[in-house]
C-alpha positions as CSV (number, residue, x, y, z in Angstrom):
1,M,85.3,118.9,66.9
2,A,85.3,115.3,65.6
3,E,82.1,114.0,64.2
4,K,80.4,111.6,66.6
5,R,80.1,108.0,65.5
6,I,79.1,104.7,67.0
7,I,82.0,102.6,68.2
8,R,81.5,99.1,69.4
9,A,83.6,96.0,70.1
10,Q,83.8,93.3,67.4
11,E,81.9,90.1,68.1
12,G,83.8,87.4,70.0
13,N,86.4,87.9,72.6
14,Q,86.5,91.7,72.2
15,W,82.8,91.9,73.0
16,E,83.0,89.4,75.8
17,F,85.8,91.4,77.4
18,V,84.1,94.8,77.3
19,S,80.8,93.2,78.5
20,A,82.4,91.5,81.5
21,S,80.8,92.3,84.9
22,T,83.7,91.2,87.0
23,T,86.0,93.6,88.9
24,E,89.0,92.0,87.3
25,C,89.1,90.8,83.7
26,A,91.9,90.0,81.3
27,L,92.1,89.5,77.5
28,L,95.1,87.3,76.9
29,G,96.5,85.3,74.0
30,Q,97.5,85.8,70.4
31,A,99.1,88.9,68.9
32,G,96.8,90.8,66.6
33,G,93.6,90.1,68.5
34,G,92.7,93.7,69.0
35,K,93.4,93.7,72.7
36,S,94.6,97.3,73.0
37,Y,91.5,98.6,71.2
38,A,89.3,96.5,73.5
39,L,91.0,98.0,76.5
40,L,90.4,101.6,75.3
41,L,86.8,100.8,74.4
42,D,86.1,99.4,77.9
43,F,86.9,102.7,79.6
44,L,84.1,104.4,77.5
45,Y,81.4,102.5,79.3
46,D,81.1,105.2,82.0
47,K,82.5,108.2,80.1
48,D,79.3,110.2,80.7
49,K,79.7,110.2,84.5
50,A,81.7,113.0,86.0
51,A,83.3,110.8,88.7
52,H,84.7,108.4,86.2
53,N,88.5,108.6,86.7
54,G,90.6,106.1,84.9
55,I,94.3,105.4,84.3
56,I,96.0,103.1,81.8
57,F,99.5,101.9,82.0
58,R,102.2,100.8,79.6
59,K,105.7,99.8,80.6
60,T,107.7,102.6,78.9
61,Y,106.9,106.0,77.4
62,R,107.7,104.8,73.9
63,D,105.1,102.0,74.4
64,L,102.6,104.6,75.7
65,E,103.0,106.7,72.6
66,D,101.6,103.8,70.5
67,L,98.6,103.5,72.8
68,I,98.0,107.3,72.7
69,S,97.9,107.1,68.9
70,K,95.3,104.3,69.1
71,A,93.2,106.4,71.5
72,H,93.3,109.3,68.9
73,M,91.5,107.0,66.5
74,L,88.6,106.4,69.0
75,Y,88.2,109.1,71.6
76,P,87.7,112.4,69.6
77,S,84.5,111.0,68.1
78,Q,83.3,110.3,71.6
79,G,83.9,113.9,72.8
80,G,87.4,113.1,74.1
81,N,90.0,115.9,74.2
82,Y,93.6,115.0,74.8
83,R,95.6,117.3,77.2
84,E,99.1,116.5,76.1
85,Q,100.9,118.3,79.0
86,K,98.9,116.2,81.5
87,H,98.8,113.0,79.3
88,C,95.1,112.9,80.1
89,W,91.9,112.5,78.0
90,E,89.0,114.7,79.2
91,F,85.4,114.1,78.2
92,P,82.4,116.6,78.3
93,S,81.0,115.0,81.5
94,G,84.2,115.6,83.4
95,A,85.4,112.0,83.1
96,R,89.1,111.6,82.7
97,L,91.5,108.9,81.5
98,W,95.2,109.4,82.4
99,M,97.8,107.8,80.1
100,S,100.8,106.7,82.2
101,Y,103.8,104.4,82.2
102,L,105.7,102.4,85.0
103,D,109.2,101.6,84.0
104,H,110.2,100.9,87.6
105,P,108.1,99.1,90.3
106,R,108.6,101.9,92.9
107,D,106.8,104.3,90.6
108,V,103.5,102.9,91.8
109,Y,103.9,105.0,95.0
110,R,103.3,108.2,92.9
111,Y,99.6,107.2,93.1
112,L,99.3,107.1,96.9
113,G,96.1,108.9,97.8
114,W,94.6,108.7,94.2
115,E,91.2,107.3,93.5
116,F,90.4,105.5,90.3
117,T,87.1,103.9,89.1
118,W,88.9,102.2,86.2
119,I,92.5,100.8,85.9
120,G,93.8,99.4,82.6
121,W,97.0,97.5,82.0
122,D,98.1,97.1,78.4
123,E,100.6,94.2,78.1
124,L,100.3,93.2,81.7
125,P,103.1,90.5,81.5
126,Q,105.6,93.4,81.2
127,F,104.8,94.3,84.8
128,G,105.3,92.7,88.2
129,R,102.7,91.3,90.5
130,M,103.3,93.9,93.1
131,E,102.5,96.8,90.8
132,Y,99.2,95.2,89.8
133,L,98.2,94.4,93.4
134,F,99.2,97.8,94.7
135,L,97.2,99.8,92.1
136,M,94.1,97.7,92.9
137,S,94.2,99.4,96.3
138,R,93.6,102.7,94.5
139,L,90.3,101.3,92.9
140,R,87.7,103.3,94.8
141,S,85.1,106.1,94.5
142,P,82.3,107.6,96.5
143,D,80.0,107.3,93.4
144,A,78.2,104.0,93.8
145,S,76.7,104.2,90.3
146,I,80.1,103.5,88.7
147,V,81.1,99.8,88.5
148,K,84.8,99.8,89.5
149,R,86.9,97.6,87.4
150,V,90.5,96.6,86.5
151,R,91.1,95.5,82.9
152,A,94.3,94.0,81.4
153,T,95.6,92.6,78.1
154,G,98.7,90.6,77.3
155,N,100.6,88.2,75.0
156,A,102.1,85.0,76.4
157,D,105.5,86.5,76.7
158,G,107.3,88.9,79.1
159,P,109.0,88.9,82.5
160,G,105.7,88.7,84.3
161,V,104.0,86.1,82.1
162,G,104.3,83.5,84.9
163,W,102.2,85.4,87.5
164,V,99.7,86.7,84.9
165,W,99.0,83.2,83.6
166,D,98.8,81.8,87.1
167,R,96.4,84.5,88.2
168,F,94.0,84.1,85.2
169,C,94.5,81.3,82.8
170,D,95.7,78.6,85.2
171,S,93.3,79.4,88.0
172,Q,90.0,79.1,86.3
173,P,88.3,78.2,82.9
174,E,88.0,80.9,80.3
175,G,84.8,82.9,80.8
176,S,84.1,81.6,84.3
177,I,83.6,83.9,87.3
178,F,85.2,83.2,90.7
179,F,85.9,85.3,93.7
180,Y,89.3,85.7,95.4
181,T,91.1,87.4,98.3
182,T,94.8,87.4,99.2
183,I,96.2,85.8,102.4
184,R,99.9,85.9,103.1
185,G,100.6,86.8,99.5
186,K,98.5,84.0,98.0
187,D,95.3,84.0,95.9
188,V,92.6,82.2,97.8
189,R,89.2,81.4,96.3
190,V,86.4,82.4,98.5
191,S,82.7,83.1,98.5
192,R,81.1,86.1,96.6
193,E,80.7,87.9,99.9
194,Q,84.3,87.6,100.8
195,G,86.2,88.2,97.6
196,V,86.8,90.2,94.4
197,S,85.3,88.8,91.1
198,R,87.7,87.7,88.3
199,S,87.4,86.4,84.8
200,W,89.4,86.2,81.6
201,F,89.0,85.6,77.8
202,F,91.4,84.3,75.1
203,S,92.3,86.6,72.3
204,T,92.5,85.3,68.8
205,R,93.3,87.0,65.5
206,E,90.6,85.4,63.5
207,Q,88.0,87.3,65.6
208,N,89.8,90.6,64.7
209,K,88.2,90.8,61.3
210,E,89.3,94.4,60.7
211,L,93.0,93.5,61.0
212,M,92.8,90.2,59.0
213,E,90.9,91.8,56.2
214,A,93.2,94.9,56.0
215,D,96.5,92.9,56.5
216,P,96.2,89.3,55.4
217,D,100.0,88.9,55.4
218,Y,100.3,89.6,59.2
219,E,100.0,85.8,59.8
220,K,103.0,85.2,57.6
221,N,105.0,87.9,59.5
222,L,104.6,86.0,62.8
223,D,106.3,83.0,61.2
224,L,109.4,85.1,61.0
225,L,109.9,85.3,64.7
226,P,113.4,84.2,65.6
227,N,112.6,81.2,67.9
228,E,109.9,78.7,68.6
229,K,109.2,80.1,72.1
230,L,108.3,83.6,70.7
231,R,106.3,82.0,67.8
232,Q,104.2,80.0,70.3
233,A,103.7,83.1,72.4
234,Y,102.7,85.6,69.7
235,K,101.2,83.5,67.0
236,F,99.4,80.9,69.1
237,G,99.1,82.7,72.5
238,V,100.7,79.8,74.3
239,R,103.0,80.3,77.2
240,T,106.1,78.1,76.9
241,I,108.9,77.6,79.3
242,V,112.4,76.9,77.8
243,D,115.1,76.0,80.3
244,E,118.6,74.9,79.6
245,P,119.1,71.1,79.9
246,D,121.8,71.7,82.6
247,Q,119.9,74.4,84.5
248,L,119.9,73.5,88.2
249,I,116.6,75.2,89.2
250,K,113.7,75.2,86.7
251,T,111.6,78.2,85.8
252,E,108.3,76.5,86.7
253,W,109.6,75.8,90.2
254,W,110.5,79.5,90.6
255,D,107.2,80.7,89.3
256,A,105.3,78.4,91.7
257,A,107.3,79.8,94.7
258,C,106.7,83.4,93.7
259,N,103.1,83.3,92.5
260,G,101.5,81.9,95.6
261,K,101.3,78.2,94.5
262,N,103.4,76.9,97.3
263,S,102.0,76.5,100.8
264,F,103.3,78.5,103.7
265,I,104.9,76.1,106.2
266,D,105.3,77.8,109.6
267,G,108.6,77.4,111.4
268,P,111.4,79.4,113.2
269,K,112.4,82.9,112.2
270,A,115.8,82.8,110.5
271,F,118.2,84.9,108.5
272,G,120.9,84.1,106.0
273,I,123.6,86.7,105.1
274,D,126.2,86.8,102.3
275,Y,128.9,89.4,103.1
276,A,130.8,91.2,100.5
277,E,133.7,93.5,101.4
278,L,135.2,95.0,98.2
279,G,134.4,95.6,94.6
280,G,130.9,95.9,93.1
281,D,129.5,93.0,95.1
282,K,126.7,93.5,97.6
283,S,126.1,92.2,101.0
284,V,122.6,90.7,101.1
285,A,120.4,89.6,104.1
286,V,117.4,87.3,103.7
287,V,115.0,87.1,106.7
288,G,112.1,84.6,106.8
289,R,109.7,82.7,108.9
290,G,109.3,79.0,108.3
291,N,109.7,78.5,104.5
292,Q,108.7,82.1,103.6
293,P,111.2,85.0,103.4
294,F,109.6,88.3,104.2
295,L,112.5,90.7,104.0
296,V,115.5,91.0,101.6
297,T,117.9,93.8,102.2
298,E,121.0,94.8,100.1
299,Y,124.0,96.8,101.4
300,E,126.8,98.5,99.6
301,Y,130.2,98.1,101.3
302,V,129.8,97.8,105.1
303,P,132.8,97.3,107.4
304,H,133.0,94.2,109.6
305,P,131.9,96.0,112.8
306,A,129.0,97.7,111.1
307,M,127.7,94.5,109.6
308,A,127.9,92.8,113.0
309,R,125.8,95.6,114.4
310,I,123.3,95.1,111.5
311,I,123.0,91.4,112.6
312,A,122.6,92.4,116.2
313,D,119.8,94.8,115.2
314,L,118.1,91.9,113.3
315,F,117.9,90.0,116.6
316,H,116.2,92.9,118.3
317,Q,113.8,93.7,115.5
318,H,112.6,90.1,115.2
319,G,112.9,89.0,118.9
320,K,116.4,88.3,120.3
321,F,115.6,84.7,121.2
322,Q,113.0,84.0,118.5
323,I,115.4,84.2,115.5
324,Q,118.6,82.5,114.5
325,G,120.8,82.8,111.4
326,A,123.8,82.0,109.4
327,I,126.5,84.1,107.7
328,D,129.2,83.1,105.3
329,T,132.4,83.2,107.4
330,I,134.7,82.1,104.7
331,G,137.1,84.9,103.6
332,T,136.0,88.4,104.6
333,G,133.0,87.2,106.4
334,A,135.2,85.8,109.2
335,G,135.8,89.3,110.4
336,V,132.1,89.9,110.7
337,Y,131.7,86.9,112.9
338,T,134.6,88.0,115.1
339,S,133.0,91.4,115.5
340,L,129.8,89.7,116.4
341,Q,131.6,87.7,119.1
342,E,133.0,90.9,120.4
343,I,129.6,92.5,120.8
344,G,128.6,89.6,123.1
345,E,125.0,89.2,124.4
346,G,124.7,85.8,122.8
347,Y,124.4,87.0,119.2
348,A,127.3,84.8,117.9
349,D,125.9,81.8,119.7
350,R,122.7,82.1,117.6
351,T,124.5,82.8,114.3
352,N,125.9,79.8,112.5
353,P,129.3,80.7,110.8
354,V,128.9,78.9,107.5
355,R,132.2,77.0,107.0
356,Y,132.2,73.2,106.7
357,R,130.4,70.7,104.7
358,D,127.6,68.8,106.6
359,V,128.5,65.1,106.7
360,N,124.9,64.2,107.6
361,Y,123.7,65.9,104.4
362,D,126.2,63.8,102.4
363,K,125.0,60.6,104.1
364,A,121.4,61.3,103.3
365,H,122.2,61.5,99.6
366,D,124.7,58.6,99.6
367,W,121.9,56.3,100.6
368,G,119.4,57.7,98.2
369,A,118.3,56.1,95.0
370,V,120.6,58.4,93.1
371,K,123.9,58.8,95.0
372,I,125.4,62.3,94.8
373,H,128.9,63.2,95.9
374,F,129.3,66.9,96.9
375,R,132.8,68.4,96.8
376,N,132.1,71.1,99.3
377,L,129.5,73.0,101.3
378,Q,128.7,75.4,98.5
379,E,127.4,72.5,96.4
380,Q,125.4,71.2,99.3
381,I,123.8,74.6,99.9
382,L,122.9,75.1,96.2
383,Y,121.6,71.5,95.8
384,K,119.4,71.9,98.9
385,L,118.0,75.0,97.3
386,K,117.3,73.0,94.2
387,E,115.6,70.2,96.1
388,D,113.3,72.6,98.0
389,F,112.3,74.6,94.9
390,E,111.5,71.3,93.1
391,A,109.5,70.0,96.1
392,G,107.6,73.3,96.4
393,T,108.8,73.9,100.0
394,I,110.0,77.5,99.4
395,D,107.4,80.2,99.4
396,L,108.5,83.6,98.0
397,S,105.1,85.1,97.5
398,L,105.3,87.7,100.2
399,L,108.2,89.4,98.3
400,S,105.8,90.6,95.6
401,T,103.3,92.2,98.0
402,S,103.4,95.9,98.8
403,E,104.1,95.3,102.5
404,H,107.1,93.0,102.0
405,F,108.0,94.2,98.4
406,Y,111.5,93.3,97.2
407,E,112.2,95.5,94.2
408,N,115.1,93.4,92.9
409,L,113.1,90.1,92.8
410,Y,113.7,90.0,89.1
411,L,117.5,90.1,89.7
412,L,117.2,87.3,92.3
413,K,115.3,85.3,89.7
414,E,118.1,85.8,87.1
415,E,120.7,84.6,89.6
416,V,118.6,81.5,90.8
417,L,117.9,80.4,87.2
418,S,121.5,81.0,86.0
419,V,123.1,78.2,88.1
420,W,124.1,75.2,85.9
421,Y,125.7,71.8,86.7
422,K,127.5,68.9,85.0
423,P,128.3,65.4,86.0
424,E,132.1,64.9,86.2
425,K,133.8,61.6,87.3
426,G,130.9,60.5,89.5
427,E,130.4,64.0,91.0
428,L,127.7,66.6,90.4
429,Q,129.7,69.7,89.8
430,I,127.7,72.9,90.3
431,A,128.7,76.3,88.9
432,T,130.9,78.4,91.2
433,S,130.4,82.1,91.8
434,N,133.4,82.7,89.7
435,D,131.8,80.7,86.9
436,L,128.7,82.9,87.2
437,R,130.7,86.1,87.2
438,R,132.0,85.4,83.7
439,A,130.2,86.6,80.6
440,Q,130.3,83.1,79.1
441,R,130.3,79.5,80.1
442,P,133.1,77.2,79.0
443,D,131.0,76.1,76.0
444,G,130.4,79.7,74.9
445,R,126.8,80.0,76.2
446,P,126.0,83.2,78.2
447,S,126.6,83.2,81.9
448,L,125.2,85.5,84.5
449,G,128.1,88.0,84.2
450,R,128.0,89.2,87.9
451,S,128.4,87.9,91.4
452,P,125.2,86.0,92.5
453,D,125.0,87.8,95.9
454,R,121.2,87.6,96.2
455,L,121.2,83.9,95.4
456,K,123.9,83.2,97.9
457,A,122.0,84.9,100.7
458,L,118.8,83.0,99.8
459,A,120.6,79.7,99.6
460,I,122.3,80.2,103.0
461,W,119.0,81.1,104.6
462,N,117.3,78.1,103.1
463,F,120.0,75.7,104.2
464,Y,120.0,76.8,107.8
465,R,116.4,78.0,108.4
466,D,115.6,74.9,110.4
467,W,118.8,75.0,112.4
468,T,118.7,75.5,116.2
469,P,121.7,76.6,118.3
470,E,121.4,73.4,120.4
471,A,122.0,71.1,117.5
472,T,125.5,69.6,117.2
473,P,125.7,67.7,113.8
474,Q,129.0,66.5,112.5
475,F,130.8,68.7,110.0
476,N,133.5,67.8,107.5
477,R,136.8,69.7,107.1
478,G,139.8,69.9,104.9
479,A,139.6,69.2,101.2
480,D,135.8,69.2,101.4
481,D,135.6,72.7,102.9
482,Y,133.1,75.3,101.8
483,G,134.8,76.2,98.5
484,Y,136.6,74.9,95.5
485,G,140.3,74.2,95.2
486,N,141.1,73.7,98.9
487,E,143.1,70.4,98.6
488,K,145.2,70.8,101.7
489,A,144.1,69.5,105.1
490,S,142.4,72.2,107.1
491,P,144.3,73.4,110.3
492,W,141.0,74.1,112.0
493,P,139.4,71.7,114.5
494,T,136.1,69.9,113.7
495,Y,133.4,72.5,114.3
496,H,130.2,71.7,116.2
497,R,127.5,74.3,116.1
498,S,127.5,74.6,119.9
499,D,131.2,75.6,119.9
500,K,132.6,79.1,119.2
501,P,134.9,78.6,116.3
502,K,138.1,80.5,115.6
503,S,137.9,83.0,112.7
504,R,140.2,83.2,109.7
505,S,140.7,85.8,107.1
506,K,141.0,83.7,104.0
507,G,139.3,80.6,102.6
508,H,137.4,79.2,99.7
509,G,133.7,79.8,99.6
510,F,131.3,81.7,97.4
511,V,134.0,83.9,95.9
């Protein structure tokens, strides 16, 4: 048995972190600040109580192995015994700390029914917001003597850095204590009686005296990081956003939409569907209320009649006369719309077949301070998505809650942020789906490398979410049709949304 010794946090941010009285507390900032050790020390506070049951997460098993090795430097001297088969530390009192990893968001459902008095997240920005919020629902115990708490650490880098910084650093001053609850996917500051307490502290290397004395060259190693974004994140603990100059939708707009910063604006229920018939593409449906999607569903290949039935089911699930929608009817989608007409019952009348450019949308921009000429409806739809993200009038926060969780939100993010544009002969040319499918852009920079099906469904939903079946705006036709390269006059009559348009099997849209 290891010799017992006194272990305590170093003065400064480590000590402040392990001494925090709040339910939630995070230690965020610079690399080398001793954050992981502070996390392991925090669990020991209640190690002498039998009901103390904790769990600590890393993203992958390889990451977890490093954390286990750090625990071996601390816990044996405190009576801890590591059960390797269970990945669990057991203490003489009966207290336990489980060592686990979550390499996929759905893995959180392994812990349904579990009770934890302590939950730790090492490198929280590697995780999504849903995993964090879902595990908080497991924070409970019948032992009132144990202070239940969630503890997290992290550097200013990783796929989840936006929501982590929003939740802690950008919401309140360092060391302050406020109380929060969640309403419709948003953090809302409330009174002590109504909310959960939260605080955070900034991690610095200079306060980790053990590391700096043992390895004074570590500071120089951080200067070898391959780009300035990583250097700012790890050396200085500063979150930086680096977007391409020609990126249509900016990262900060996306983060605000996902992290509860944008207000919910009530409005009609609506859906947008992008239909894919062949190949590796997916059909995707986005359903929302007002400016807030609450359901995103992906489908592998679905025949036209089956997709039409899926749309009919949407009407019944969400109120037949309380929802309207839009579907891409260029190319293969036309067959879906025909099948929807054949079902009858008014479904087609309440589903807009996306086909022609909206002349009124063009006019609104022609008379603006900056005149923009759109070549087709695809550009209108994507530019409208850009405008609404920039204005903060899209709210995606529900998609990262357990009730409305969309597990491919990170893929949707990749697609939204991959769209680029360029001015060309007085026109604003926005990347086509074929452009995004390619591995590289024309200038050699990386492109998305797949079809942006999720983006297309979101953009269609956003463009038509305020549409009502009674509206009859003017639509353009011919060379300015939905897609690129259609330079011949269209044989189709001018379409009004109150009409039942003919279908066609080929066209130029999001291809």
